[in-house]
BALOBA-1460 file (C-alpha; in Angstrom, 3 decimals):
// residues 300
<rec num="1" residu="m" x="33.997" y="-18.600" z="-86.268"/>
<rec num="2" residu="r" x="36.766" y="-19.679" z="-83.993"/>
<rec num="3" residu="n" x="39.119" y="-17.673" z="-81.818"/>
<rec num="4" residu="i" x="37.110" y="-14.240" z="-82.545"/>
<rec num="5" residu="r" x="36.458" y="-11.957" z="-79.873"/>
<rec num="6" residu="a" x="36.151" y="-8.250" z="-80.091"/>
<rec num="7" residu="l" x="37.559" y="-6.539" z="-77.188"/>
<rec num="8" residu="a" x="36.724" y="-2.684" z="-76.851"/>
<rec num="9" residu="g" x="37.235" y="-0.292" z="-73.484"/>
<rec num="10" residu="s" x="33.798" y="1.347" z="-73.684"/>
<rec num="11" residu="f" x="32.090" y="0.560" z="-77.183"/>
<rec num="12" residu="l" x="28.875" y="-1.169" z="-75.985"/>
<rec num="13" residu="l" x="26.525" y="-1.976" z="-78.859"/>
<rec num="14" residu="a" x="22.711" y="-1.856" z="-78.185"/>
<rec num="15" residu="v" x="21.077" y="-4.584" z="-76.567"/>
<rec num="16" residu="c" x="18.392" y="-6.430" z="-78.838"/>
<rec num="17" residu="y" x="14.887" y="-6.874" z="-77.756"/>
<rec num="18" residu="f" x="12.819" y="-9.011" z="-80.112"/>
<rec num="19" residu="s" x="8.788" y="-8.513" z="-79.888"/>
<rec num="20" residu="i" x="6.572" y="-11.301" z="-80.423"/>
<rec num="21" residu="a" x="3.173" y="-12.028" z="-79.110"/>
<rec num="22" residu="s" x="2.956" y="-14.438" z="-76.332"/>
<rec num="23" residu="a" x="0.902" y="-15.647" z="-73.305"/>
<rec num="24" residu="h" x="2.252" y="-14.709" z="-69.621"/>
<rec num="25" residu="a" x="3.502" y="-17.862" z="-67.690"/>
<rec num="26" residu="d" x="0.682" y="-17.423" z="-65.338"/>
<rec num="27" residu="e" x="1.670" y="-20.946" z="-64.288"/>
<rec num="28" residu="c" x="5.040" y="-22.825" z="-63.041"/>
<rec num="29" residu="k" x="5.848" y="-23.582" z="-66.608"/>
<rec num="30" residu="l" x="8.459" y="-22.764" z="-69.583"/>
<rec num="31" residu="v" x="7.116" y="-20.549" z="-71.736"/>
<rec num="32" residu="e" x="8.834" y="-21.229" z="-75.141"/>
<rec num="33" residu="i" x="9.602" y="-18.228" z="-77.213"/>
<rec num="34" residu="a" x="11.402" y="-19.725" z="-80.276"/>
<rec num="35" residu="a" x="12.387" y="-23.132" z="-81.323"/>
<rec num="36" residu="l" x="15.564" y="-23.396" z="-83.966"/>
<rec num="37" residu="n" x="16.541" y="-26.397" z="-86.061"/>
<rec num="38" residu="a" x="20.271" y="-26.257" z="-85.589"/>
<rec num="39" residu="k" x="23.271" y="-27.252" z="-87.581"/>
<rec num="40" residu="i" x="26.518" y="-28.359" z="-86.541"/>
<rec num="41" residu="d" x="29.153" y="-26.313" z="-88.541"/>
<rec num="42" residu="s" x="32.699" y="-27.724" z="-89.552"/>
<rec num="43" residu="d" x="34.197" y="-26.582" z="-86.476"/>
<rec num="44" residu="g" x="31.498" y="-28.283" z="-84.150"/>
<rec num="45" residu="g" x="29.872" y="-25.245" z="-83.328"/>
<rec num="46" residu="i" x="25.812" y="-24.935" z="-82.996"/>
<rec num="47" residu="t" x="24.438" y="-22.480" z="-85.675"/>
<rec num="48" residu="v" x="20.792" y="-21.155" z="-86.083"/>
<rec num="49" residu="p" x="18.930" y="-20.123" z="-89.366"/>
<rec num="50" residu="a" x="18.006" y="-16.385" z="-89.239"/>
<rec num="51" residu="m" x="16.425" y="-13.849" z="-92.002"/>
<rec num="52" residu="i" x="18.352" y="-11.118" z="-92.266"/>
<rec num="53" residu="e" x="16.557" y="-8.471" z="-95.008"/>
<rec num="54" residu="g" x="15.108" y="-11.209" z="-96.233"/>
<rec num="55" residu="h" x="18.106" y="-13.727" z="-96.639"/>
<rec num="56" residu="e" x="18.509" y="-16.409" z="-94.734"/>
<rec num="57" residu="a" x="21.659" y="-16.511" z="-92.882"/>
<rec num="58" residu="y" x="23.325" y="-19.298" z="-90.167"/>
<rec num="59" residu="l" x="24.748" y="-17.689" z="-86.990"/>
<rec num="60" residu="l" x="26.918" y="-19.174" z="-84.886"/>
<rec num="61" residu="i" x="25.509" y="-19.238" z="-81.272"/>
<rec num="62" residu="d" x="28.788" y="-17.877" z="-79.584"/>
<rec num="63" residu="t" x="28.242" y="-17.477" z="-75.362"/>
<rec num="64" residu="g" x="31.861" y="-16.268" z="-75.204"/>
<rec num="65" residu="g" x="31.346" y="-13.426" z="-77.720"/>
<rec num="66" residu="i" x="31.091" y="-9.965" z="-76.978"/>
<rec num="67" residu="y" x="29.181" y="-8.317" z="-80.089"/>
<rec num="68" residu="n" x="27.068" y="-9.760" z="-82.870"/>
<rec num="69" residu="l" x="29.221" y="-10.074" z="-85.789"/>
<rec num="70" residu="l" x="28.788" y="-10.587" z="-89.634"/>
<rec num="71" residu="t" x="31.543" y="-11.138" z="-92.451"/>
<rec num="72" residu="t" x="32.518" y="-8.918" z="-94.928"/>
<rec num="73" residu="k" x="31.000" y="-11.399" z="-97.534"/>
<rec num="74" residu="t" x="27.334" y="-11.770" z="-95.891"/>
<rec num="75" residu="i" x="27.670" y="-7.796" z="-95.644"/>
<rec num="76" residu="d" x="28.095" y="-7.465" z="-99.344"/>
<rec num="77" residu="d" x="26.153" y="-10.137" z="-100.532"/>
<rec num="78" residu="m" x="23.270" y="-8.433" z="-98.981"/>
<rec num="79" residu="h" x="23.990" y="-4.858" z="-100.010"/>
<rec num="80" residu="l" x="23.841" y="-3.904" z="-96.334"/>
<rec num="81" residu="s" x="24.631" y="-0.111" z="-95.157"/>
<rec num="82" residu="r" x="27.971" y="0.084" z="-93.119"/>
<rec num="83" residu="v" x="28.500" y="2.639" z="-90.730"/>
<rec num="84" residu="a" x="32.157" y="3.870" z="-89.437"/>
<rec num="85" residu="i" x="32.946" y="2.476" z="-85.747"/>
<rec num="86" residu="n" x="34.650" y="5.731" z="-84.120"/>
<rec num="87" residu="p" x="38.131" y="5.270" z="-84.356"/>
<rec num="88" residu="g" x="38.891" y="6.488" z="-80.674"/>
<rec num="89" residu="l" x="36.912" y="3.385" z="-79.647"/>
<rec num="90" residu="n" x="39.978" y="1.071" z="-80.694"/>
<rec num="91" residu="l" x="37.872" y="-2.153" z="-81.626"/>
<rec num="92" residu="h" x="39.765" y="-4.943" z="-82.639"/>
<rec num="93" residu="l" x="39.574" y="-8.962" z="-82.921"/>
<rec num="94" residu="g" x="41.208" y="-10.629" z="-79.838"/>
<rec num="95" residu="a" x="44.977" y="-11.413" z="-80.091"/>
<rec num="96" residu="s" x="45.055" y="-10.983" z="-83.809"/>
<rec num="97" residu="g" x="44.871" y="-7.223" z="-83.216"/>
<rec num="98" residu="v" x="43.250" y="-6.564" z="-86.746"/>
<rec num="99" residu="r" x="41.220" y="-3.334" z="-86.250"/>
<rec num="100" residu="l" x="37.394" y="-3.375" z="-86.612"/>
<rec num="101" residu="l" x="36.075" y="-0.640" z="-88.857"/>
<rec num="102" residu="n" x="32.171" y="-0.723" z="-89.512"/>
<rec num="103" residu="t" x="29.138" y="-1.855" z="-88.254"/>
<rec num="104" residu="a" x="26.450" y="-3.142" z="-90.605"/>
<rec num="105" residu="i" x="22.644" y="-2.090" z="-89.532"/>
<rec num="106" residu="i" x="20.183" y="-4.583" z="-90.024"/>
<rec num="107" residu="h" x="16.483" y="-3.119" z="-90.282"/>
<rec num="108" residu="s" x="14.877" y="-6.520" z="-90.816"/>
<rec num="109" residu="f" x="15.984" y="-9.037" z="-88.398"/>
<rec num="110" residu="q" x="14.343" y="-12.330" z="-87.867"/>
<rec num="111" residu="l" x="15.108" y="-15.573" z="-85.207"/>
<rec num="112" residu="g" x="12.189" y="-17.990" z="-85.475"/>
<rec num="113" residu="n" x="8.829" y="-16.286" z="-84.651"/>
<rec num="114" residu="l" x="10.966" y="-13.039" z="-82.811"/>
<rec num="115" residu="s" x="11.570" y="-10.137" z="-85.270"/>
<rec num="116" residu="a" x="13.651" y="-7.109" z="-84.415"/>
<rec num="117" residu="g" x="14.974" y="-4.105" z="-86.111"/>
<rec num="118" residu="h" x="17.783" y="-1.513" z="-86.465"/>
<rec num="119" residu="i" x="20.285" y="-4.407" z="-84.708"/>
<rec num="120" residu="p" x="23.929" y="-3.192" z="-85.315"/>
<rec num="121" residu="f" x="26.770" y="-6.137" z="-86.449"/>
<rec num="122" residu="v" x="30.222" y="-5.929" z="-86.593"/>
<rec num="123" residu="e" x="31.845" y="-6.501" z="-89.264"/>
<rec num="124" residu="i" x="34.418" y="-9.275" z="-89.473"/>
<rec num="125" residu="p" x="37.100" y="-8.626" z="-92.028"/>
<rec num="126" residu="p" x="38.012" y="-11.283" z="-94.512"/>
<rec num="127" residu="g" x="40.204" y="-14.292" z="-93.417"/>
<rec num="128" residu="y" x="39.024" y="-14.072" z="-89.874"/>
<rec num="129" residu="s" x="35.645" y="-15.965" z="-90.134"/>
<rec num="130" residu="g" x="37.366" y="-19.482" z="-90.045"/>
<rec num="131" residu="n" x="33.901" y="-20.956" z="-91.787"/>
<rec num="132" residu="d" x="31.127" y="-20.525" z="-93.747"/>
<rec num="133" residu="n" x="28.530" y="-19.026" z="-91.076"/>
<rec num="134" residu="a" x="27.263" y="-15.693" z="-91.815"/>
<rec num="135" residu="g" x="28.289" y="-14.309" z="-88.531"/>
<rec num="136" residu="t" x="27.620" y="-15.036" z="-84.768"/>
<rec num="137" residu="l" x="25.196" y="-14.333" z="-82.332"/>
<rec num="138" residu="g" x="26.678" y="-13.072" z="-78.701"/>
<rec num="139" residu="p" x="25.254" y="-12.526" z="-75.106"/>
<rec num="140" residu="a" x="23.677" y="-9.230" z="-76.064"/>
<rec num="141" residu="v" x="20.828" y="-11.039" z="-77.860"/>
<rec num="142" residu="l" x="20.812" y="-14.495" z="-76.103"/>
<rec num="143" residu="s" x="20.661" y="-13.057" z="-72.381"/>
<rec num="144" residu="n" x="17.416" y="-11.704" z="-73.081"/>
<rec num="145" residu="y" x="16.129" y="-15.279" z="-72.938"/>
<rec num="146" residu="e" x="16.674" y="-18.394" z="-71.235"/>
<rec num="147" residu="l" x="18.797" y="-20.563" z="-73.557"/>
<rec num="148" residu="e" x="18.661" y="-24.608" z="-74.546"/>
<rec num="149" residu="i" x="21.247" y="-25.969" z="-76.444"/>
<rec num="150" residu="d" x="21.139" y="-29.358" z="-77.531"/>
<rec num="151" residu="p" x="24.119" y="-30.535" z="-79.901"/>
<rec num="152" residu="m" x="23.291" y="-34.146" z="-79.823"/>
<rec num="153" residu="g" x="19.392" y="-33.065" z="-80.749"/>
<rec num="154" residu="k" x="20.446" y="-30.197" z="-83.103"/>
<rec num="155" residu="t" x="18.184" y="-27.665" z="-81.468"/>
<rec num="156" residu="v" x="18.290" y="-24.411" z="-79.761"/>
<rec num="157" residu="n" x="15.333" y="-23.006" z="-77.890"/>
<rec num="158" residu="l" x="14.483" y="-19.924" z="-76.426"/>
<rec num="159" residu="f" x="12.160" y="-19.592" z="-73.386"/>
<rec num="160" residu="s" x="10.613" y="-16.310" z="-71.487"/>
<rec num="161" residu="h" x="12.695" y="-15.364" z="-68.397"/>
<rec num="162" residu="d" x="9.159" y="-15.669" z="-66.201"/>
<rec num="163" residu="h" x="9.047" y="-19.425" z="-64.838"/>
<rec num="164" residu="c" x="9.657" y="-20.857" z="-61.409"/>
<rec num="165" residu="p" x="13.393" y="-21.401" z="-60.227"/>
<rec num="166" residu="g" x="14.571" y="-24.789" z="-61.069"/>
<rec num="167" residu="q" x="11.628" y="-26.145" z="-63.281"/>
<rec num="168" residu="v" x="13.304" y="-26.061" z="-66.574"/>
<rec num="169" residu="i" x="14.662" y="-29.903" z="-67.027"/>
<rec num="170" residu="y" x="11.784" y="-31.138" z="-69.347"/>
<rec num="171" residu="w" x="13.295" y="-33.389" z="-71.639"/>
<rec num="172" residu="t" x="14.545" y="-36.314" z="-68.960"/>
<rec num="173" residu="r" x="14.028" y="-37.629" z="-65.650"/>
<rec num="174" residu="a" x="17.940" y="-38.489" z="-65.624"/>
<rec num="175" residu="t" x="20.300" y="-36.772" z="-62.825"/>
<rec num="176" residu="a" x="20.508" y="-33.210" z="-63.753"/>
<rec num="177" residu="a" x="23.222" y="-30.603" z="-62.474"/>
<rec num="178" residu="s" x="22.465" y="-27.369" z="-61.324"/>
<rec num="179" residu="v" x="25.407" y="-25.427" z="-61.221"/>
<rec num="180" residu="p" x="25.463" y="-21.667" z="-59.684"/>
<rec num="181" residu="m" x="26.808" y="-19.378" z="-62.634"/>
<rec num="182" residu="r" x="27.852" y="-15.505" z="-62.740"/>
<rec num="183" residu="l" x="28.335" y="-13.424" z="-65.354"/>
<rec num="184" residu="d" x="30.973" y="-11.009" z="-66.072"/>
<rec num="185" residu="s" x="30.879" y="-7.603" z="-67.524"/>
<rec num="186" residu="w" x="30.449" y="-9.193" z="-71.056"/>
<rec num="187" residu="l" x="28.040" y="-11.359" z="-69.941"/>
<rec num="188" residu="h" x="30.415" y="-14.591" z="-70.361"/>
<rec num="189" residu="i" x="28.792" y="-17.344" z="-68.376"/>
<rec num="190" residu="i" x="31.536" y="-18.615" z="-65.240"/>
<rec num="191" residu="v" x="30.493" y="-21.820" z="-63.363"/>
<rec num="192" residu="p" x="32.571" y="-23.954" z="-61.054"/>
<rec num="193" residu="v" x="33.411" y="-27.240" z="-62.313"/>
<rec num="194" residu="m" x="35.636" y="-30.224" z="-61.243"/>
<rec num="195" residu="l" x="38.663" y="-31.169" z="-63.341"/>
<rec num="196" residu="d" x="40.332" y="-34.463" z="-61.891"/>
<rec num="197" residu="g" x="38.974" y="-33.671" z="-59.042"/>
<rec num="198" residu="q" x="40.220" y="-30.205" z="-58.454"/>
<rec num="199" residu="p" x="37.983" y="-27.236" z="-58.449"/>
<rec num="200" residu="v" x="38.472" y="-24.866" z="-61.325"/>
<rec num="201" residu="n" x="36.188" y="-21.886" z="-62.676"/>
<rec num="202" residu="a" x="35.629" y="-22.384" z="-66.403"/>
<rec num="203" residu="m" x="33.811" y="-19.977" z="-68.960"/>
<rec num="204" residu="v" x="31.206" y="-21.737" z="-71.450"/>
<rec num="205" residu="d" x="32.107" y="-20.706" z="-74.747"/>
<rec num="206" residu="t" x="29.772" y="-22.401" z="-77.467"/>
<rec num="207" residu="g" x="31.597" y="-20.304" z="-79.847"/>
<rec num="208" residu="r" x="34.894" y="-21.769" z="-79.679"/>
<rec num="209" residu="s" x="35.644" y="-25.266" z="-80.932"/>
<rec num="210" residu="a" x="38.467" y="-26.485" z="-78.327"/>
<rec num="211" residu="s" x="38.691" y="-26.523" z="-74.577"/>
<rec num="212" residu="l" x="41.558" y="-24.483" z="-73.050"/>
<rec num="213" residu="l" x="43.298" y="-24.502" z="-69.505"/>
<rec num="214" residu="t" x="45.942" y="-22.306" z="-68.859"/>
<rec num="215" residu="y" x="48.568" y="-24.037" z="-67.062"/>
<rec num="216" residu="d" x="50.446" y="-21.448" z="-65.323"/>
<rec num="217" residu="r" x="47.024" y="-20.145" z="-63.520"/>
<rec num="218" residu="a" x="45.878" y="-24.094" z="-63.006"/>
<rec num="219" residu="e" x="48.913" y="-25.681" z="-62.019"/>
<rec num="220" residu="n" x="47.004" y="-27.288" z="-58.888"/>
<rec num="221" residu="v" x="44.935" y="-29.536" z="-61.559"/>
<rec num="222" residu="f" x="47.860" y="-31.583" z="-62.372"/>
<rec num="223" residu="s" x="48.590" y="-34.587" z="-60.312"/>
<rec num="224" residu="k" x="51.966" y="-34.305" z="-58.295"/>
<rec num="225" residu="d" x="53.762" y="-36.841" z="-60.863"/>
<rec num="226" residu="a" x="52.780" y="-35.396" z="-63.981"/>
<rec num="227" residu="s" x="55.414" y="-33.860" z="-65.754"/>
<rec num="228" residu="p" x="53.881" y="-31.584" z="-68.225"/>
<rec num="229" residu="k" x="56.165" y="-29.669" z="-70.836"/>
<rec num="230" residu="d" x="56.577" y="-25.964" z="-69.781"/>
<rec num="231" residu="p" x="54.095" y="-23.903" z="-72.442"/>
<rec num="232" residu="a" x="56.309" y="-20.714" z="-71.951"/>
<rec num="233" residu="t" x="58.699" y="-22.531" z="-74.061"/>
<rec num="234" residu="s" x="57.161" y="-25.171" z="-75.902"/>
<rec num="235" residu="g" x="53.695" y="-23.635" z="-76.603"/>
<rec num="236" residu="s" x="50.560" y="-25.634" z="-76.114"/>
<rec num="237" residu="y" x="49.829" y="-29.561" z="-75.646"/>
<rec num="238" residu="s" x="47.718" y="-32.110" z="-74.974"/>
<rec num="239" residu="y" x="47.080" y="-33.290" z="-71.439"/>
<rec num="240" residu="p" x="45.061" y="-36.709" z="-70.422"/>
<rec num="241" residu="f" x="42.723" y="-35.609" z="-68.084"/>
<rec num="242" residu="k" x="40.226" y="-38.229" z="-66.687"/>
<rec num="243" residu="t" x="37.155" y="-36.533" z="-65.507"/>
<rec num="244" residu="l" x="35.326" y="-33.186" z="-65.800"/>
<rec num="245" residu="s" x="32.272" y="-32.904" z="-63.824"/>
<rec num="246" residu="l" x="29.488" y="-30.414" z="-63.446"/>
<rec num="247" residu="d" x="27.885" y="-30.886" z="-59.991"/>
<rec num="248" residu="g" x="27.720" y="-34.521" z="-60.855"/>
<rec num="249" residu="v" x="27.160" y="-34.428" z="-64.557"/>
<rec num="250" residu="v" x="30.442" y="-35.915" z="-65.898"/>
<rec num="251" residu="v" x="32.299" y="-36.077" z="-68.979"/>
<rec num="252" residu="t" x="34.929" y="-38.424" z="-69.349"/>
<rec num="253" residu="n" x="38.608" y="-37.937" z="-70.891"/>
<rec num="254" residu="p" x="37.868" y="-34.504" z="-72.149"/>
<rec num="255" residu="n" x="39.705" y="-32.933" z="-74.701"/>
<rec num="256" residu="i" x="41.634" y="-29.871" z="-73.112"/>
<rec num="257" residu="t" x="44.169" y="-28.284" z="-74.757"/>
<rec num="258" residu="v" x="47.031" y="-26.670" z="-72.003"/>
<rec num="259" residu="v" x="48.036" y="-23.164" z="-73.217"/>
<rec num="260" residu="p" x="50.322" y="-20.410" z="-72.083"/>
<rec num="261" residu="d" x="48.248" y="-17.750" z="-70.178"/>
<rec num="262" residu="k" x="48.944" y="-14.631" z="-72.087"/>
<rec num="263" residu="t" x="45.833" y="-12.965" z="-70.445"/>
<rec num="264" residu="p" x="46.303" y="-10.109" z="-67.640"/>
<rec num="265" residu="a" x="45.330" y="-11.848" z="-64.469"/>
<rec num="266" residu="g" x="41.686" y="-11.609" z="-63.317"/>
<rec num="267" residu="e" x="40.288" y="-11.120" z="-66.866"/>
<rec num="268" residu="m" x="39.596" y="-14.727" z="-67.791"/>
<rec num="269" residu="p" x="38.969" y="-17.860" z="-65.798"/>
<rec num="270" residu="p" x="41.859" y="-20.611" z="-65.951"/>
<rec num="271" residu="l" x="39.292" y="-23.057" z="-68.127"/>
<rec num="272" residu="i" x="37.268" y="-22.068" z="-71.406"/>
<rec num="273" residu="l" x="34.799" y="-24.963" z="-72.061"/>
<rec num="274" residu="g" x="34.509" y="-25.096" z="-75.999"/>
<rec num="275" residu="m" x="32.306" y="-27.337" z="-77.879"/>
<rec num="276" residu="d" x="34.371" y="-30.420" z="-77.813"/>
<rec num="277" residu="v" x="33.563" y="-30.428" z="-74.431"/>
<rec num="278" residu="l" x="29.892" y="-29.063" z="-74.506"/>
<rec num="279" residu="s" x="28.893" y="-31.405" z="-77.018"/>
<rec num="280" residu="h" x="28.648" y="-34.347" z="-74.601"/>
<rec num="281" residu="l" x="26.025" y="-32.197" z="-72.604"/>
<rec num="282" residu="h" x="22.497" y="-30.936" z="-72.885"/>
<rec num="283" residu="v" x="22.254" y="-27.380" z="-71.171"/>
<rec num="284" residu="f" x="19.743" y="-24.835" z="-70.237"/>
<rec num="285" residu="i" x="21.522" y="-21.516" z="-69.551"/>
<rec num="286" residu="s" x="18.986" y="-19.637" z="-67.056"/>
<rec num="287" residu="y" x="20.162" y="-15.866" z="-67.282"/>
<rec num="288" residu="q" x="17.500" y="-15.271" z="-65.034"/>
<rec num="289" residu="e" x="18.487" y="-17.495" z="-62.056"/>
<rec num="290" residu="r" x="22.182" y="-17.225" z="-62.723"/>
<rec num="291" residu="r" x="22.165" y="-21.207" z="-63.058"/>
<rec num="292" residu="l" x="23.615" y="-23.467" z="-65.446"/>
<rec num="293" residu="y" x="21.202" y="-26.730" z="-65.646"/>
<rec num="294" residu="v" x="23.195" y="-29.542" z="-67.163"/>
<rec num="295" residu="t" x="22.530" y="-33.476" z="-68.169"/>
<rec num="296" residu="a" x="24.246" y="-35.899" z="-70.374"/>
<rec num="297" residu="a" x="23.527" y="-35.179" z="-74.133"/>
<rec num="298" residu="a" x="21.746" y="-38.908" z="-74.586"/>
<rec num="299" residu="a" x="19.720" y="-38.070" z="-71.561"/>
<rec num="300" residu="h" x="16.221" y="-38.820" z="-72.470"/>
């Protein structure tokens, strides 16, 4: 579900806590909560199977989202009940301006071995879902765990927050990056990266297929002899960046589109890393440590 972002002034859905019987991490080791066999959707997003009221549905892992989302089709097919959103909250879909009117209350939800009830999902109107996924899982759920995403291996793993700092890279002895991250008010992940040797702040957005850079907020990224078009008059365009580095882990020739900056200053970082870049990486998001651990996708 690309380019879908629910924005609201004060509307916050309940943070979802799942229940599962698991041993306390008495030693310095990761405690796995759920191991999910993922699929890659038609837009390159990574999706995981969930059980909603006894029905299997694939949900997009969306670290750049705000709320959990379900399509109108999914809600209708599963005969879920709707609850109207308070009109005063003015909830809408990003730049589209389409008003969000309802939530669907899930009484039985399972993600691997995890289970929860009474979870609200915002309804996505017809024509705005972008693909056949049933919906999305946003940071309100994901941030309750340590999150490992391996697009090449098609796996998503959830771990307990209870582990020793820095001891999370178990899949390889290759060089791993350890990048400090901060969370904004919507629990979006912001990290420092180097783009063609220049420092840029970036948001890690697994719910977006394309990586984007705003030209007028990151002009210093371009070499002095480059002459990019003016996006204010000609729209978005490709630019041949050579390297993107996260603490020494490098993606060569990253596919990044330069776009006009249409957001108020300070709301978003100048660079958004979508799955066209993230698919080259194996990442471990430690919400507890506020660190992003990264290796090359093929590291073993």
